[in-house]
DRENVOGU-936263 format. One record per residue (C-alpha): z, x, y; residue number from 1. Coordinates in nm, 2 decimals, always signed. Layout:
<atoms>
<atom pz="Z" px="X" py="Y" lodren="NUM"/>
...
</atoms>
This chain:
<atoms>
<atom pz="+1.19" px="+8.29" py="+10.55" lodren="1"/>
<atom pz="+1.49" px="+8.20" py="+10.34" lodren="2"/>
<atom pz="+1.60" px="+8.47" py="+10.10" lodren="3"/>
<atom pz="+1.67" px="+8.38" py="+9.73" lodren="4"/>
<atom pz="+2.04" px="+8.42" py="+9.79" lodren="5"/>
<atom pz="+2.03" px="+8.18" py="+10.09" lodren="6"/>
<atom pz="+1.82" px="+7.92" py="+9.89" lodren="7"/>
<atom pz="+2.07" px="+7.94" py="+9.61" lodren="8"/>
<atom pz="+2.36" px="+7.89" py="+9.85" lodren="9"/>
<atom pz="+2.19" px="+7.59" py="+10.01" lodren="10"/>
<atom pz="+2.12" px="+7.44" py="+9.67" lodren="11"/>
<atom pz="+2.48" px="+7.49" py="+9.57" lodren="12"/>
<atom pz="+2.61" px="+7.33" py="+9.89" lodren="13"/>
<atom pz="+2.39" px="+7.03" py="+9.83" lodren="14"/>
<atom pz="+2.52" px="+6.99" py="+9.47" lodren="15"/>
<atom pz="+2.88" px="+7.01" py="+9.60" lodren="16"/>
<atom pz="+2.81" px="+6.75" py="+9.87" lodren="17"/>
<atom pz="+2.66" px="+6.51" py="+9.63" lodren="18"/>
<atom pz="+2.86" px="+6.59" py="+9.32" lodren="19"/>
<atom pz="+2.73" px="+6.73" py="+9.00" lodren="20"/>
<atom pz="+2.44" px="+6.52" py="+8.88" lodren="21"/>
<atom pz="+2.44" px="+6.30" py="+9.18" lodren="22"/>
<atom pz="+2.12" px="+6.19" py="+9.34" lodren="23"/>
<atom pz="+2.04" px="+6.08" py="+9.70" lodren="24"/>
<atom pz="+1.83" px="+5.76" py="+9.72" lodren="25"/>
<atom pz="+1.65" px="+5.73" py="+10.05" lodren="26"/>
<atom pz="+1.57" px="+5.38" py="+10.19" lodren="27"/>
<atom pz="+1.37" px="+5.25" py="+10.48" lodren="28"/>
<atom pz="+1.51" px="+4.91" py="+10.57" lodren="29"/>
<atom pz="+1.47" px="+4.63" py="+10.82" lodren="30"/>
<atom pz="+1.76" px="+4.63" py="+11.06" lodren="31"/>
<atom pz="+1.84" px="+4.27" py="+10.99" lodren="32"/>
<atom pz="+1.96" px="+4.37" py="+10.64" lodren="33"/>
<atom pz="+2.20" px="+4.64" py="+10.77" lodren="34"/>
<atom pz="+2.54" px="+4.47" py="+10.76" lodren="35"/>
<atom pz="+2.51" px="+4.34" py="+10.40" lodren="36"/>
<atom pz="+2.31" px="+4.64" py="+10.28" lodren="37"/>
<atom pz="+2.57" px="+4.89" py="+10.39" lodren="38"/>
<atom pz="+2.84" px="+4.71" py="+10.19" lodren="39"/>
<atom pz="+2.62" px="+4.69" py="+9.88" lodren="40"/>
<atom pz="+2.52" px="+5.05" py="+9.91" lodren="41"/>
<atom pz="+2.89" px="+5.16" py="+9.93" lodren="42"/>
<atom pz="+2.97" px="+4.95" py="+9.62" lodren="43"/>
<atom pz="+2.68" px="+5.12" py="+9.43" lodren="44"/>
<atom pz="+2.78" px="+5.47" py="+9.54" lodren="45"/>
<atom pz="+3.13" px="+5.41" py="+9.42" lodren="46"/>
<atom pz="+3.01" px="+5.27" py="+9.09" lodren="47"/>
<atom pz="+2.75" px="+5.54" py="+9.01" lodren="48"/>
<atom pz="+2.85" px="+5.85" py="+9.21" lodren="49"/>
<atom pz="+2.50" px="+5.86" py="+9.36" lodren="50"/>
<atom pz="+2.44" px="+5.84" py="+9.74" lodren="51"/>
<atom pz="+2.22" px="+5.61" py="+9.95" lodren="52"/>
<atom pz="+2.07" px="+5.74" py="+10.28" lodren="53"/>
<atom pz="+1.93" px="+5.45" py="+10.47" lodren="54"/>
<atom pz="+1.72" px="+5.44" py="+10.79" lodren="55"/>
<atom pz="+1.70" px="+5.10" py="+10.97" lodren="56"/>
<atom pz="+1.42" px="+5.00" py="+11.19" lodren="57"/>
<atom pz="+1.23" px="+4.69" py="+11.30" lodren="58"/>
<atom pz="+0.94" px="+4.58" py="+11.07" lodren="59"/>
<atom pz="+0.67" px="+4.70" py="+11.30" lodren="60"/>
<atom pz="+0.82" px="+5.05" py="+11.33" lodren="61"/>
<atom pz="+0.87" px="+5.06" py="+10.95" lodren="62"/>
<atom pz="+0.50" px="+5.00" py="+10.90" lodren="63"/>
<atom pz="+0.41" px="+5.27" py="+11.14" lodren="64"/>
<atom pz="+0.64" px="+5.52" py="+10.97" lodren="65"/>
<atom pz="+0.51" px="+5.44" py="+10.63" lodren="66"/>
<atom pz="+0.15" px="+5.47" py="+10.75" lodren="67"/>
<atom pz="+0.23" px="+5.81" py="+10.90" lodren="68"/>
<atom pz="+0.33" px="+5.93" py="+10.56" lodren="69"/>
<atom pz="+0.71" px="+5.94" py="+10.58" lodren="70"/>
<atom pz="+0.86" px="+5.94" py="+10.24" lodren="71"/>
<atom pz="+1.13" px="+5.72" py="+10.11" lodren="72"/>
<atom pz="+1.24" px="+5.60" py="+9.76" lodren="73"/>
<atom pz="+1.26" px="+5.23" py="+9.86" lodren="74"/>
<atom pz="+1.16" px="+5.00" py="+10.13" lodren="75"/>
<atom pz="+1.34" px="+4.67" py="+10.22" lodren="76"/>
<atom pz="+1.15" px="+4.45" py="+10.45" lodren="77"/>
<atom pz="+1.02" px="+4.09" py="+10.49" lodren="78"/>
<atom pz="+0.85" px="+3.96" py="+10.17" lodren="79"/>
<atom pz="+0.54" px="+3.87" py="+10.37" lodren="80"/>
<atom pz="+0.48" px="+4.24" py="+10.44" lodren="81"/>
<atom pz="+0.50" px="+4.36" py="+10.08" lodren="82"/>
<atom pz="+0.15" px="+4.26" py="+9.95" lodren="83"/>
<atom pz="-0.03" px="+4.48" py="+10.21" lodren="84"/>
<atom pz="+0.19" px="+4.77" py="+10.10" lodren="85"/>
<atom pz="+0.10" px="+4.71" py="+9.74" lodren="86"/>
<atom pz="-0.27" px="+4.69" py="+9.82" lodren="87"/>
<atom pz="-0.27" px="+5.02" py="+10.01" lodren="88"/>
<atom pz="-0.07" px="+5.19" py="+9.74" lodren="89"/>
<atom pz="+0.25" px="+5.25" py="+9.95" lodren="90"/>
<atom pz="+0.47" px="+5.06" py="+9.71" lodren="91"/>
<atom pz="+0.45" px="+5.01" py="+9.33" lodren="92"/>
<atom pz="+0.28" px="+4.68" py="+9.26" lodren="93"/>
<atom pz="+0.52" px="+4.45" py="+9.07" lodren="94"/>
<atom pz="+0.83" px="+4.64" py="+9.17" lodren="95"/>
<atom pz="+0.95" px="+4.41" py="+9.45" lodren="96"/>
<atom pz="+1.28" px="+4.22" py="+9.42" lodren="97"/>
<atom pz="+1.42" px="+3.96" py="+9.66" lodren="98"/>
<atom pz="+1.74" px="+4.09" py="+9.81" lodren="99"/>
<atom pz="+1.87" px="+3.84" py="+10.08" lodren="100"/>
<atom pz="+1.75" px="+3.58" py="+10.33" lodren="101"/>
<atom pz="+1.82" px="+3.56" py="+10.70" lodren="102"/>
<atom pz="+1.78" px="+3.29" py="+10.96" lodren="103"/>
<atom pz="+1.73" px="+3.30" py="+11.34" lodren="104"/>
<atom pz="+2.01" px="+3.19" py="+11.57" lodren="105"/>
<atom pz="+2.13" px="+3.19" py="+11.93" lodren="106"/>
<atom pz="+2.41" px="+3.39" py="+12.09" lodren="107"/>
<atom pz="+2.58" px="+3.36" py="+12.43" lodren="108"/>
<atom pz="+2.85" px="+3.57" py="+12.59" lodren="109"/>
<atom pz="+3.20" px="+3.51" py="+12.46" lodren="110"/>
<atom pz="+3.36" px="+3.24" py="+12.67" lodren="111"/>
<atom pz="+3.03" px="+3.10" py="+12.80" lodren="112"/>
<atom pz="+2.95" px="+2.73" py="+12.75" lodren="113"/>
<atom pz="+2.77" px="+2.66" py="+12.43" lodren="114"/>
<atom pz="+2.43" px="+2.50" py="+12.47" lodren="115"/>
<atom pz="+2.32" px="+2.22" py="+12.24" lodren="116"/>
<atom pz="+2.06" px="+2.36" py="+12.00" lodren="117"/>
<atom pz="+2.07" px="+2.09" py="+11.74" lodren="118"/>
<atom pz="+1.73" px="+1.96" py="+11.84" lodren="119"/>
<atom pz="+1.40" px="+2.09" py="+11.97" lodren="120"/>
<atom pz="+1.47" px="+1.92" py="+12.30" lodren="121"/>
<atom pz="+1.80" px="+2.09" py="+12.32" lodren="122"/>
<atom pz="+1.65" px="+2.44" py="+12.26" lodren="123"/>
<atom pz="+1.38" px="+2.37" py="+12.52" lodren="124"/>
<atom pz="+1.65" px="+2.27" py="+12.78" lodren="125"/>
<atom pz="+1.85" px="+2.59" py="+12.70" lodren="126"/>
<atom pz="+1.54" px="+2.81" py="+12.75" lodren="127"/>
<atom pz="+1.43" px="+2.64" py="+13.07" lodren="128"/>
<atom pz="+1.78" px="+2.65" py="+13.22" lodren="129"/>
<atom pz="+1.85" px="+3.01" py="+13.12" lodren="130"/>
<atom pz="+1.81" px="+3.27" py="+13.40" lodren="131"/>
<atom pz="+1.76" px="+3.55" py="+13.15" lodren="132"/>
<atom pz="+1.74" px="+3.61" py="+12.78" lodren="133"/>
<atom pz="+1.64" px="+3.85" py="+12.51" lodren="134"/>
<atom pz="+1.45" px="+3.84" py="+12.18" lodren="135"/>
<atom pz="+1.28" px="+4.11" py="+11.98" lodren="136"/>
<atom pz="+0.95" px="+4.25" py="+12.10" lodren="137"/>
<atom pz="+0.70" px="+4.05" py="+11.89" lodren="138"/>
<atom pz="+0.51" px="+4.37" py="+11.81" lodren="139"/>
<atom pz="+0.82" px="+4.53" py="+11.65" lodren="140"/>
<atom pz="+1.03" px="+4.26" py="+11.49" lodren="141"/>
<atom pz="+0.99" px="+3.96" py="+11.27" lodren="142"/>
<atom pz="+1.22" px="+3.73" py="+11.46" lodren="143"/>
<atom pz="+1.06" px="+3.82" py="+11.79" lodren="144"/>
<atom pz="+0.71" px="+3.75" py="+11.65" lodren="145"/>
<atom pz="+0.83" px="+3.41" py="+11.54" lodren="146"/>
<atom pz="+0.99" px="+3.32" py="+11.87" lodren="147"/>
<atom pz="+0.69" px="+3.44" py="+12.07" lodren="148"/>
<atom pz="+0.42" px="+3.29" py="+11.86" lodren="149"/>
<atom pz="+0.58" px="+2.98" py="+11.71" lodren="150"/>
<atom pz="+0.90" px="+2.86" py="+11.89" lodren="151"/>
<atom pz="+0.79" px="+2.91" py="+12.26" lodren="152"/>
<atom pz="+0.44" px="+2.76" py="+12.22" lodren="153"/>
<atom pz="+0.57" px="+2.47" py="+12.02" lodren="154"/>
<atom pz="+0.81" px="+2.39" py="+12.30" lodren="155"/>
<atom pz="+0.55" px="+2.45" py="+12.57" lodren="156"/>
<atom pz="+0.75" px="+2.71" py="+12.75" lodren="157"/>
<atom pz="+0.59" px="+3.04" py="+12.65" lodren="158"/>
<atom pz="+0.48" px="+3.17" py="+12.98" lodren="159"/>
<atom pz="+0.79" px="+3.05" py="+13.16" lodren="160"/>
<atom pz="+1.03" px="+3.21" py="+12.91" lodren="161"/>
<atom pz="+0.83" px="+3.54" py="+12.88" lodren="162"/>
<atom pz="+0.86" px="+3.58" py="+13.26" lodren="163"/>
<atom pz="+1.24" px="+3.61" py="+13.24" lodren="164"/>
<atom pz="+1.28" px="+3.77" py="+12.89" lodren="165"/>
<atom pz="+1.39" px="+4.13" py="+12.82" lodren="166"/>
<atom pz="+1.23" px="+4.22" py="+12.50" lodren="167"/>
<atom pz="+1.45" px="+4.40" py="+12.24" lodren="168"/>
<atom pz="+1.32" px="+4.72" py="+12.08" lodren="169"/>
<atom pz="+1.56" px="+4.73" py="+11.78" lodren="170"/>
<atom pz="+1.92" px="+4.72" py="+11.67" lodren="171"/>
<atom pz="+2.17" px="+4.47" py="+11.78" lodren="172"/>
<atom pz="+1.99" px="+4.32" py="+12.08" lodren="173"/>
<atom pz="+2.28" px="+4.07" py="+12.13" lodren="174"/>
<atom pz="+2.46" px="+4.36" py="+12.28" lodren="175"/>
<atom pz="+2.26" px="+4.28" py="+12.60" lodren="176"/>
<atom pz="+2.44" px="+3.95" py="+12.61" lodren="177"/>
<atom pz="+2.78" px="+4.11" py="+12.55" lodren="178"/>
<atom pz="+2.72" px="+4.35" py="+12.84" lodren="179"/>
<atom pz="+2.61" px="+4.07" py="+13.08" lodren="180"/>
<atom pz="+2.26" px="+4.20" py="+13.11" lodren="181"/>
<atom pz="+2.12" px="+3.87" py="+12.99" lodren="182"/>
<atom pz="+2.26" px="+3.52" py="+12.93" lodren="183"/>
<atom pz="+2.15" px="+3.46" py="+12.57" lodren="184"/>
<atom pz="+1.98" px="+3.61" py="+12.27" lodren="185"/>
<atom pz="+1.76" px="+3.46" py="+12.00" lodren="186"/>
<atom pz="+1.77" px="+3.69" py="+11.70" lodren="187"/>
<atom pz="+1.85" px="+3.72" py="+11.33" lodren="188"/>
<atom pz="+2.20" px="+3.57" py="+11.28" lodren="189"/>
<atom pz="+2.30" px="+3.86" py="+11.07" lodren="190"/>
<atom pz="+2.24" px="+4.09" py="+11.36" lodren="191"/>
<atom pz="+2.44" px="+3.86" py="+11.60" lodren="192"/>
<atom pz="+2.75" px="+3.83" py="+11.39" lodren="193"/>
<atom pz="+2.86" px="+4.20" py="+11.40" lodren="194"/>
<atom pz="+2.84" px="+4.22" py="+11.79" lodren="195"/>
<atom pz="+3.17" px="+4.20" py="+11.97" lodren="196"/>
<atom pz="+3.18" px="+4.00" py="+12.29" lodren="197"/>
<atom pz="+2.93" px="+3.73" py="+12.19" lodren="198"/>
<atom pz="+2.95" px="+3.38" py="+12.03" lodren="199"/>
<atom pz="+2.70" px="+3.27" py="+11.77" lodren="200"/>
<atom pz="+2.60" px="+2.92" py="+11.88" lodren="201"/>
<atom pz="+2.43" px="+2.85" py="+11.55" lodren="202"/>
<atom pz="+2.09" px="+2.85" py="+11.39" lodren="203"/>
<atom pz="+1.77" px="+2.72" py="+11.54" lodren="204"/>
<atom pz="+1.69" px="+2.36" py="+11.42" lodren="205"/>
<atom pz="+1.48" px="+2.33" py="+11.11" lodren="206"/>
<atom pz="+1.15" px="+2.26" py="+11.29" lodren="207"/>
<atom pz="+1.18" px="+2.58" py="+11.48" lodren="208"/>
<atom pz="+1.35" px="+2.79" py="+11.21" lodren="209"/>
<atom pz="+1.21" px="+3.08" py="+11.01" lodren="210"/>
<atom pz="+1.38" px="+3.19" py="+10.69" lodren="211"/>
<atom pz="+1.30" px="+3.55" py="+10.62" lodren="212"/>
<atom pz="+1.34" px="+3.68" py="+10.27" lodren="213"/>
<atom pz="+1.40" px="+4.05" py="+10.26" lodren="214"/>
<atom pz="+1.25" px="+4.22" py="+9.96" lodren="215"/>
<atom pz="+1.30" px="+4.57" py="+9.82" lodren="216"/>
<atom pz="+1.02" px="+4.77" py="+9.66" lodren="217"/>
<atom pz="+0.98" px="+5.11" py="+9.50" lodren="218"/>
<atom pz="+0.75" px="+5.35" py="+9.68" lodren="219"/>
<atom pz="+0.48" px="+5.54" py="+9.49" lodren="220"/>
<atom pz="+0.61" px="+5.86" py="+9.65" lodren="221"/>
<atom pz="+0.97" px="+5.80" py="+9.54" lodren="222"/>
<atom pz="+1.13" px="+6.14" py="+9.47" lodren="223"/>
<atom pz="+1.41" px="+5.98" py="+9.26" lodren="224"/>
<atom pz="+1.23" px="+5.68" py="+9.11" lodren="225"/>
<atom pz="+1.48" px="+5.62" py="+8.82" lodren="226"/>
<atom pz="+1.78" px="+5.61" py="+9.04" lodren="227"/>
<atom pz="+1.59" px="+5.42" py="+9.32" lodren="228"/>
<atom pz="+1.49" px="+5.15" py="+9.06" lodren="229"/>
<atom pz="+1.85" px="+5.12" py="+8.95" lodren="230"/>
<atom pz="+1.97" px="+5.08" py="+9.31" lodren="231"/>
<atom pz="+1.71" px="+4.82" py="+9.38" lodren="232"/>
<atom pz="+1.82" px="+4.62" py="+9.07" lodren="233"/>
<atom pz="+2.18" px="+4.64" py="+9.20" lodren="234"/>
<atom pz="+2.07" px="+4.52" py="+9.55" lodren="235"/>
<atom pz="+1.91" px="+4.21" py="+9.39" lodren="236"/>
<atom pz="+2.19" px="+4.15" py="+9.14" lodren="237"/>
<atom pz="+2.44" px="+3.87" py="+9.10" lodren="238"/>
<atom pz="+2.71" px="+4.13" py="+9.15" lodren="239"/>
<atom pz="+2.58" px="+4.23" py="+9.49" lodren="240"/>
<atom pz="+2.51" px="+3.88" py="+9.62" lodren="241"/>
<atom pz="+2.87" px="+3.79" py="+9.73" lodren="242"/>
<atom pz="+2.86" px="+4.10" py="+9.96" lodren="243"/>
<atom pz="+2.55" px="+3.97" py="+10.13" lodren="244"/>
<atom pz="+2.69" px="+3.61" py="+10.15" lodren="245"/>
<atom pz="+3.01" px="+3.74" py="+10.32" lodren="246"/>
<atom pz="+2.80" px="+3.89" py="+10.60" lodren="247"/>
<atom pz="+2.61" px="+3.57" py="+10.68" lodren="248"/>
<atom pz="+2.31" px="+3.61" py="+10.46" lodren="249"/>
<atom pz="+2.17" px="+3.34" py="+10.23" lodren="250"/>
<atom pz="+2.06" px="+3.38" py="+9.87" lodren="251"/>
<atom pz="+1.69" px="+3.46" py="+9.86" lodren="252"/>
</atoms>
């Protein structure tokens, strides 16, 4: 059991680490937002003196963590997932704000020939010819669900591609391409660009593309609701947008 003196010491240490009057805003966010989010959070911290503690995970894992009762001030996830969280009371209805949009692209190892993905036929040829590839586990990530349930069936190669795919569990799955484990990755472009040792071939053609709008919302259990609301407003602001655009995101 902590003594009163120890509790006072810990509280004082926390205040010193954050700065007098500073607050820590906790965020659970989709990994595809990480690159731009980190820059925007740093800008807000510098501007306000508050701190942002972010946890990044695939959408499927985020839902499980929220359902298990983990507490955060904000969530940032695909807009299509927000209504269910409003209905079950996880987030405050009407608090959501669009933050940034991302698209799905293809990566190959640096120096490898670039496949033609300007058409559906070109993408199909690439997938058939590839000996190995990776995309997100469709039960865990938004891009993987789209690839597995829309792109591959539309091209008529679902079973063929699944048989040689290594499903990603989270993070920068294009690192499997950089290491030589697989030939190519199909993933959110914003999670391809930061990976050294790969080349972004480009986005999927329009007919196969999915534009994901990432949206922030305040949770009902937010311990620091006022500061969290202020941070969310900053994330969605005109001031923050250039920081997202610089990292390959599109305006929502």
